[in-house]
C-alpha positions as CSV (number, residue, x, y, z in Angstrom):
1,M,148.0,-36.6,46.3
2,N,151.5,-35.3,46.5
3,S,152.6,-33.0,49.3
4,T,152.5,-29.9,47.2
5,K,148.9,-30.3,46.1
6,L,147.9,-31.4,49.7
7,K,149.4,-28.2,51.0
8,M,147.5,-26.0,48.5
9,F,144.3,-27.9,49.3
10,R,144.7,-27.2,53.0
11,E,145.4,-23.5,52.4
12,E,142.3,-23.1,50.2
13,A,140.2,-24.9,52.8
14,F,141.5,-22.6,55.5
15,L,140.8,-19.5,53.6
16,A,137.3,-20.7,52.7
17,N,136.4,-21.2,56.3
18,R,138.2,-18.2,57.7
19,V,136.0,-15.5,59.4
20,L,137.4,-12.1,58.5
21,P,137.5,-9.5,61.3
22,R,134.7,-7.0,61.3
23,I,135.7,-3.6,60.0
24,I,134.1,-0.7,61.9
25,L,133.8,2.3,59.7
26,P,133.5,5.8,61.3
27,K,130.1,7.4,61.2
28,P,129.8,9.9,58.4
29,L,129.9,13.5,59.4
30,P,126.6,15.3,59.2
31,P,126.2,17.5,56.1
32,K,127.4,21.0,56.5
33,T,124.6,23.5,56.7
34,P,125.2,27.1,55.7
35,H,125.4,29.5,58.6
36,P,122.6,32.1,58.6
37,K,123.7,35.5,57.4
38,Q,124.7,37.5,60.4
39,R,123.5,41.1,60.5
40,L,126.3,43.6,60.6
41,E,126.9,44.6,64.2
42,S,125.9,48.2,64.9
43,A,128.4,50.6,66.3
44,K,128.9,50.5,70.0
45,R,128.7,53.5,72.2
46,M,131.2,52.4,74.8
47,T,130.7,55.8,76.3
48,I,130.2,58.1,79.3
49,V,127.0,60.1,79.7
50,F,126.0,61.6,83.0
51,G,123.5,64.1,84.4
52,I,123.4,66.3,87.5
53,L,120.0,67.4,88.7
54,Q,119.7,70.7,90.5
55,S,116.8,72.8,91.8
56,D,116.7,75.0,88.7
57,G,117.9,72.7,86.0
58,I,120.0,69.7,84.8
59,V,123.5,69.6,83.5
60,F,124.2,66.8,81.0
61,A,127.7,65.8,79.9
62,A,129.0,63.2,77.4
63,D,132.0,62.3,75.3
64,T,131.6,61.8,71.6
65,E,133.6,58.6,70.8
66,E,131.8,55.8,69.1
67,T,133.5,52.5,68.2
68,G,132.7,50.7,64.9
69,E,134.0,47.4,63.6
70,F,137.4,48.8,62.7
71,L,137.2,52.6,63.4
72,K,136.6,55.0,66.2
73,F,134.8,58.2,65.2
74,S,133.0,61.1,66.8
75,T,129.2,61.2,67.0
76,P,126.8,63.3,69.1
77,K,125.3,61.4,72.1
78,L,122.8,64.0,73.4
79,Y,119.5,64.9,71.7
80,S,116.9,67.5,72.5
81,H,113.2,67.8,71.8
82,S,110.8,70.7,72.5
83,R,107.1,71.0,73.1
84,T,105.1,73.9,71.8
85,N,104.5,75.1,75.3
86,G,108.3,75.5,75.9
87,E,108.9,72.3,77.8
88,Q,112.2,70.6,76.9
89,L,113.6,67.0,76.8
90,V,117.2,66.0,76.6
91,I,118.2,62.3,76.0
92,G,121.6,60.6,76.1
93,G,122.4,57.0,75.3
94,A,125.0,54.2,75.5
95,G,125.2,50.8,73.9
96,S,123.9,49.9,70.5
97,S,123.7,53.0,68.3
98,F,120.7,51.5,66.5
99,S,118.8,51.0,69.7
100,V,119.7,54.4,71.2
101,E,118.7,56.4,68.1
102,T,115.5,54.4,67.5
103,V,114.3,54.7,71.1
104,Q,115.3,58.4,71.5
105,Q,113.3,59.2,68.3
106,R,110.2,57.4,69.6
107,L,110.6,59.2,73.0
108,G,111.0,62.5,71.3
109,K,107.9,62.1,69.1
110,S,105.9,61.0,72.1
111,F,107.1,63.9,74.2
112,I,106.1,66.4,71.5
113,A,102.8,64.9,70.7
114,D,101.4,63.9,74.1
115,S,100.8,66.1,77.1
116,A,100.0,63.2,79.4
117,S,102.3,61.7,82.0
118,F,105.6,61.4,80.1
119,E,107.2,59.1,82.6
120,E,104.5,56.4,82.0
121,I,104.7,56.8,78.3
122,A,108.5,56.6,78.3
123,G,108.5,53.5,80.4
124,T,106.1,51.8,78.0
125,I,108.1,52.7,74.9
126,I,111.4,51.5,76.4
127,K,110.0,48.2,77.7
128,Q,108.3,47.4,74.5
129,F,111.4,48.0,72.4
130,Y,113.6,46.1,74.8
131,E,111.3,43.1,74.7
132,E,110.9,43.1,70.9
133,Q,114.5,43.9,69.9
134,V,116.9,42.9,72.7
135,V,115.2,40.0,74.6
136,T,114.1,38.1,71.5
137,N,117.1,39.0,69.2
138,A,120.4,37.5,70.3
139,D,122.3,39.7,67.8
140,Q,120.9,42.9,69.2
141,Q,123.0,44.6,71.9
142,D,121.7,46.1,75.0
143,F,121.4,49.9,75.5
144,Q,121.1,52.4,78.3
145,L,119.4,55.8,78.4
146,I,119.6,58.9,80.6
147,F,117.1,61.7,80.0
148,G,115.6,64.6,81.7
149,G,112.9,67.2,81.1
150,S,111.6,70.5,82.2
151,F,107.8,70.6,82.9
152,R,105.7,73.7,83.6
153,T,104.3,74.0,87.1
154,T,103.0,77.5,86.6
155,E,103.1,79.9,83.7
156,D,106.6,81.1,84.7
157,T,108.1,78.2,86.7
158,F,109.3,74.7,85.8
159,S,110.1,71.5,87.6
160,H,112.9,69.2,86.4
161,R,113.1,65.4,86.4
162,L,116.0,63.1,85.6
163,W,115.5,59.4,84.7
164,I,117.7,56.5,83.8
165,S,116.8,53.3,81.8
166,E,118.8,50.0,82.1
167,R,117.7,46.6,80.8
168,G,114.4,47.9,79.7
169,C,113.4,49.3,83.1
170,L,112.9,53.0,83.7
171,R,113.5,54.6,87.2
172,D,114.0,57.9,88.8
173,A,117.7,58.8,88.7
174,G,118.0,61.0,91.8
175,N,120.5,63.9,91.7
176,I,123.3,62.1,89.9
177,A,123.0,59.5,87.1
178,A,125.6,58.0,84.7
179,I,125.5,55.4,82.0
180,G,128.1,53.7,79.7
181,I,131.4,52.0,80.3
182,G,132.7,55.0,82.2
183,S,129.6,55.4,84.5
184,G,131.2,53.8,87.6
185,T,134.2,56.1,87.5
186,A,132.0,59.1,86.8
187,R,129.7,58.4,89.8
188,I,132.7,58.0,92.1
189,L,134.2,61.2,91.0
190,L,131.0,63.2,91.2
191,K,130.2,61.9,94.7
192,Q,133.6,63.2,95.9
193,Y,132.4,66.7,95.5
194,A,129.9,67.8,98.2
195,F,128.8,70.6,95.9
196,H,125.7,72.8,95.9
197,A,127.0,74.9,93.0
198,V,124.8,76.9,90.8
199,R,125.1,76.7,87.1
200,P,127.3,77.3,85.1
201,I,129.9,76.3,87.8
202,T,128.4,72.8,87.6
203,E,129.2,72.7,83.9
204,L,132.9,73.3,84.7
205,L,132.8,70.5,87.2
206,A,131.2,68.3,84.5
207,A,134.0,69.1,82.1
208,H,136.5,68.3,84.8
209,V,134.9,64.9,85.5
210,L,134.6,64.1,81.7
211,R,138.4,64.7,81.2
212,L,139.2,62.3,84.1
213,V,136.9,59.6,82.9
214,K,138.3,59.8,79.3
215,E,141.9,59.5,80.7
216,Q,141.1,56.5,83.0
217,V,138.5,54.5,81.0
218,P,139.1,52.9,77.6
219,Y,136.6,53.6,74.8
220,C,135.8,57.0,76.3
221,G,137.2,59.9,74.3
222,K,137.1,62.4,71.5
223,E,135.4,65.8,72.2
224,N,133.4,66.8,75.3
225,T,129.7,67.9,75.2
226,V,128.2,69.8,78.1
227,W,124.5,71.0,78.0
228,Q,122.4,72.9,80.4
229,L,118.6,72.3,80.5
230,S,116.7,74.9,82.4
231,G,113.1,75.8,81.9
232,L,112.6,76.9,78.4
233,N,116.2,76.6,77.3
234,V,118.7,74.0,76.3
235,L,122.1,75.6,76.2
236,Q,125.5,74.3,75.1
237,M,129.0,75.3,76.0
238,T,131.0,76.1,72.9
239,S,133.9,74.0,71.6
240,A,136.4,76.7,72.6
241,Q,134.9,76.9,76.1
242,L,135.1,73.2,76.5
243,Q,138.7,73.1,75.4
244,K,139.6,75.9,77.8
245,A,137.8,74.0,80.6
246,E,139.8,70.9,79.9
247,E,143.1,72.8,79.9
248,L,142.2,74.4,83.3
249,S,141.2,71.0,84.6
250,R,144.7,69.6,83.8
251,R,146.3,72.6,85.5
252,Y,144.2,72.0,88.6
253,D,145.3,68.3,88.7
254,D,149.0,69.2,88.3
255,L,148.8,71.7,91.1
256,H,146.8,69.3,93.3
257,R,149.5,66.6,92.9
258,N,152.3,69.0,93.7
259,M,150.5,70.4,96.7
260,F,151.1,67.3,98.9
261,S,154.8,67.2,98.4
262,A,155.0,70.9,98.8
263,F,153.6,70.6,102.4
264,F,156.8,68.7,103.4
265,A,159.3,70.6,101.3
266,Q,162.0,72.6,103.0
267,D,162.0,75.2,100.3
268,T,159.7,78.0,99.0
269,S,157.6,75.7,96.7
270,L,154.4,76.1,98.8
271,P,154.0,79.9,98.2
272,Y,154.8,79.3,94.5
273,I,152.0,76.7,94.3
274,Y,149.6,79.1,96.1
275,S,150.3,81.7,93.5
276,K,149.6,79.2,90.7
277,F,146.3,78.3,92.4
278,S,145.4,82.0,92.5
279,A,146.2,82.4,88.8
280,L,144.1,79.3,88.0
281,R,141.2,80.6,90.0
282,S,141.4,83.9,88.0
283,D,141.4,81.9,84.7
284,Y,138.4,79.9,85.9
285,A,136.5,83.1,86.8
286,K,137.2,84.4,83.3
287,L,135.9,81.2,81.7
288,L,132.8,81.3,84.0
289,D,132.1,84.9,82.9
290,D,132.4,83.8,79.2
291,V,130.0,80.9,79.6
292,T,127.5,83.1,81.5
293,A,127.6,85.7,78.8
294,H,127.3,83.1,76.1
295,Y,124.2,81.6,77.8
296,A,122.6,85.0,78.1
297,S,123.0,85.7,74.4
298,E,121.6,82.2,73.6
299,K,118.6,82.8,75.7
300,V,117.9,86.0,73.9
301,I,118.1,84.2,70.5
302,N,115.8,81.4,71.8
303,E,113.3,83.9,73.0
304,Q,113.3,85.6,69.5
305,I,112.8,82.2,67.9
306,R,109.8,81.4,70.2
307,N,108.2,84.8,69.5
308,N,108.8,84.8,65.8
309,P,109.4,81.3,64.5
310,E,108.5,82.2,60.9
311,E,111.6,84.4,60.7
312,F,114.0,81.6,61.6
């Protein structure tokens, strides 16, 4: 065997006995499974709603801004329901609009239909909805409620209650309650006022606090809503009155800021500010008279509706 054939023979023998290295292939990726269809997210009420309980009624206040997927728009956040005996219920909500509207409808129907203890019924409705829709449904957002009612104690007198609901639990709200993204700011501002004001002065305070919250807290905005619940009546400040209250509130803040520097000024700015405060007080008094007259006329209309419902 010549050298060339011998070399070829040796190479063939080597290749025949050679152990090839093991090739490790990557594990195949698991097959893609289609994602379940996600329900469209309901609009969020990133809002401010608060209530002030007094001896003869409750003042409710709310903004109207609601945030959708791409837009912000105005929507009412206070609802009212009436019993045939004249008792009234006002409800405000924050969080998922679907949850708020569903629960407030159920509360309203129950309030109208049942004369038993409303607090117990309301607690059951809220807890049941929360456990069925929020706890067991990851896509469903949480919600908060604030609501108050007038309840007859005698033929001519009423008691008033204010409640707050958070995470499916109902509790007594005390004299001041707030819900929504602006609730913390609202509570701080309201507690700064050691007031024992009678309505409708409290409505002007509510409008003032609403403006401050809207300016300081994102997602609170649009128009103001201020309602008075007292006995047989649920009364609302008009849009013009609310706009005027907001204008006067800004004037008050401007004067309040200038007052501090005026104390240390060497000129005559302090008497000027005093005169501005006097003018502001006069304008507030005019607005107060306007709101009082408006409420009086609304009470007359409500009385006519109660006495002759078939005519309205």
